[in-house]
C-alpha positions, -999 to +999 in steps of 0.1 A: +581-158-844+567-122-840+591-100-814+568-082-785+569-045-778+578-036-742+540-029-731+529-065-746+556-078-722+546-056-691+511-066-698+519-105-696+525-098-658+553-116-652+556-112-618+589-130-612+605-111-643+617-081-653+627-069-687+659-053-688+684-041-718+673-069-742+661-099-726+640-112-698+658-121-663+648-136-629+667-146-598+652-171-579+660-176-541+673-216-539+689-208-505+716-238-508+731-255-536+716-288-536+683-271-540+694-249-570+712-278-590+674-295-584+655-265-597+681-264-625+672-297-636+636-295-638+640-264-659+668-275-683+638-306-686+613-281-697+635-262-716+648-288-738+608-303-741+602-266-755+631-265-777+639-231-758+666-228-737+675-199-711+708-188-701+715-203-661+740-192-635+736-212-606+753-202-574+749-209-534+723-186-527+702-186-558+695-192-598+696-164-621+679-172-656+676-148-685+653-156-713+656-141-746+647-157-785+685-157-800+673-163-835+660-124-836+680-111-804+643-101-790+617-116-766+590-134-779+559-152-774+583-187-767+601-166-743+569-159-722+556-189-721+589-204-706+588-178-680+558-185-667+563-222-666+598-220-648+581-193-624+557-228-618+587-247-612+599-226-586+568-226-569+566-264-572+598-267-556+587-239-531+612-212-539+606-177-542+619-147-565+639-114-557+628-093-594+644-061-578+677-077-572+682-082-613+706-057-628+726-056-663+758-036-667+766-021-703+794+004-712+788+031-734+820+050-754+815+078-773+833+081-814+836+097-843+854+074-859+840+037-851+864+019-876+888+032-866+885+019-827+861-007-830+882-037-838+904-026-811+880-027-783+867-059-795+902-073-798+909-065-763+879-074-746+866-110-763+900-121-781+889-115-816+877-083-836+852-106-853+828-097-820+823-062-834+786-064-845+771-029-858+778-006-833+783-035-804+811-052-790+791-087-782+811-113-764+792-148-772+803-163-739+793-135-713+825-129-699+826-089-696+795-067-700+786-056-737+799-023-751+784+001-777+798+031-794+776+062-792+785+079-820+797+116-817+813+140-835+850+146-834+861+165-806+898+180-792+888+194-754+890+166-731+861+147-718+842+117-708+844+092-734+832+066-713+804+060-693+781+030-678+746+023-687+733+003-656+696-014-662+677-018-636+638-032-633+615-001-642+599-004-606+633-002-589+652+027-608+637+058-588+651+039-556+687+033-572+688+070-583+677+083-549+700+061-534+732+075-555+721+113-550+724+103-513+758+090-512+771+120-531+759+119-566+733+146-583+709+141-615+726+161-642+697+153-669+661+137-665+643+147-696+644+111-706+629+096-681+618+067-674+636+057-703+669+066-684+685+093-663+721+110-664+736+104-628+771+123-615+792+118-591+811+140-570+842+144-597+818+147-625+820+109-639+787+103-652+764+066-652+732+061-669+703+044-649+682+026-678+652+009-676+627-006-705+602+021-704+593+046-732+617+027-756 
């Protein structure tokens, strides 16, 4: 099945859902555990019929749902179709959504020698060096954030080699950046906005606020 561009995903107008790093994410405000369980049960029945299964996290006040076509590691039309159906189920159960609450955290590490450091971080974070896939350390169980390696030239001078990438909904990024600046941070590079904006804390530690736009 063909993968969809970010524009096609946004044009689908899935009001409850937001594209973050790779997948579609939604948060449904169930309010209590029993309502959440009923909602998840209904979603599971539809997913089983479709032969396409989301990742679901059930907590007391809400249910988080993640959709991606794992065979191509991107979003396809079957994700769009299932997202619409899940939103319909939520409405049938009187459950609202909070798309602005969705975030996804990734770690980035500058390195000039991926072959040397990659297996170490894969083994440390997941217990197996086999979790190094290309430039990424991917934990199949989702216990730790994705770690990706940013290729750089070798350098001897001290510098920050780790930074975090915080993926937020595209319509939340400006608000999140403003909050970080108001809390003492500064914008050090917005040349690639709205794709990503680089921020720094008062001691110079950097982080990127990332969105799906212009990618």
